[in-house]
N, C-alpha and C positions, 0 to 999 in steps of 0.2 A: 788303230787297228783293233778289231774286236777280240783277237786272240792275245797278241802281245807285240812288242816293238820288233821282235825278230822277224815276224811275218808281215811287217808293215806294208811292203810294196805289193804283196799278192793277196792281201786280206780285204774284207769288206770294211768300209768306214761309214760314218754318219757325219759328214763334214758340214760345217757352217761357213758359208761364203758371205762376205760383206764387202762393201765398197770402202776402201781405205780413205778415199777423198771425202766421204760423207760421215763415216763413223770412226770413233777411236775405240780400240779394243782395251777393255779394262780388266779382263780376265777370261780364262777359258779352261776347260778340262773335259775329260770323258769319265763316265761312270758306267759300271756294268749293271745290267738288269738282273740282279741276283741278290742273294742273302749277304754277299760281301761286295758291295758296289765299288769299293776302293781298289780291288784287285781283279785282274782278268779271271773271269769265272762264269759258271752257269749254275743255275739252281732250279728247284722245283722240278717240273717235267720238261724243261727246255731242251730242245734238240741240239742247240749249240750256244756258244757265247753270244749275247746280244748287248748292245750298248746304247748310250745316249751321250752325245757331245753337246756342250753348251758354250755359249759365248756371251759375256756381259759387254754391252756396247753403249757408247755415248754418242748421241747425235751432235756433231761438232757445231752446228749452227744454233741449236736450241738448248743443248745441255741435257736433253731427255735421255734417261738411262733405262735400259731394259735388258732382259735376257732372252735369247733365242735358244731353244733346245731342239735338237734333231735326233730322231730315234728310229729303230726298226725292231718291232716286237717279233717274238718267235712265231713261226708259221705252223708248228705242230702242237706245242704245249699250251693247253687251255689254262692250266693253273699258272704257268709262267706269264701268260698275257695278263691275267687278272692281277697277279702280284706286281707285275711291271707297271700296270696302271696305278696301283696304290703307291708304288715308289715314285712315279712321275708326279703324282699329286703332292706327295711329301716334299719332293725337291722343289716344285713350283712354289710352295708355301715358304720354304726356307730362304729363297732369294729375296723376299720382301720388297719386290718391285714389279713393274709390269713384265709379263712373261708371254712369249709366243712358243708354242710347241708344235713341231711339224714331224711328219714321218709316215712310215708304212706300219700301221698298227695291226695288220692281219686279222681284223675283226670287223664285223658289220655294226651298224647303229643299234641293232636290237640285242647285241651280245654284252655280256657282263663287263668286259674291259672298257668298252665305250661308255656304258652306263655308269661305271665307277669314275671314269675321267670327268664326265659331265656332271656328276653329283658332287664333285670337289670344287676346287677354285677355278676350273677351266670351263669355257663355253666353246662349242663348235662354231667356227666362223660361218659355216653353211647356214646356220639358223640365226646367228647374231647379225649377219649382214642384211642391209635393206634391199640390196640387189643380189639375188641368188639364183641358183639353178639346181636341178636334180640330176642324178645319174651315177653310175658306177665308175670306179677308177681303175679296176683291173681289167686288162684286155688280153693277157696271155699271148700276145703277138698274133691275135686272130681277129677276124672281122674287117669291116671297112674303115674303122678308125673314127667314125662319126658320132655314134651314140651308143652307150652301154647302159641298159636299165639296171635298177637295183641300187643297193647301198654302196657307197664308197668304202674302201678299206684304208685309204690314205686321207689324212685329216690335217687341218690346221686348227689348233685350239688357242684361245687367248684367255687371259684373266681380266679382272675388272679394270686394269690399267690401259686397256685398248678398246676402241670402237671399230667395228668392221663395216666397211662401206660396200664392198662387193665380194662375191665368191664365184669362182669359175673353175670348171674342169676343162683342161686344155686338150680337147679331142683333136683328131686329125693325124695324118701321116706326114712325114717330112721326106721329101724326095721319094715318095712311094713306099716308105718304110716306117715301122714303128720305132720311136726313139727309145722305148722301154716297154716292158710288159705291164707297166702302169702308166696311166695318164697323169700329168702334172696337175696340181691344184694351186690356185692363187686367190 
């Protein structure tokens, strides 16, 4: 929970899901996107507590070990987003293994947090993949669900431990409804 364990059931989370039949969990934790990442907190100009949850996984069939980090940057605080990007780069380096970072970064490709993330150890899968596409990921529960121009605000980043084969934004409605105010990316 981004606030604390007391509010666990009703608060926002940044979960990491994985297949237990394919991967072994080697470790996991949550840190706060703040000046005190080890305790529930917010810093800079953040409107609320924001977090990143990570899981260190081992592929049971190959022994390949990697970390997946899932996050949600602040939607109002420009300084909080920039400092969160710096913190994410620092954490990605600390793991010392292949890393995947996913999340709602609440920024466009032309903005400082994105530029900071991609100037560090991370690459945007959209540009690293051989098979890719363009388009936005925020729909705001509006439109036909088919195509949204512009920059995404939801990203998948990888470090040098990975190669990207394809990148897709999952447009469309499910049973006539939006699944979220954002489209999924894979």
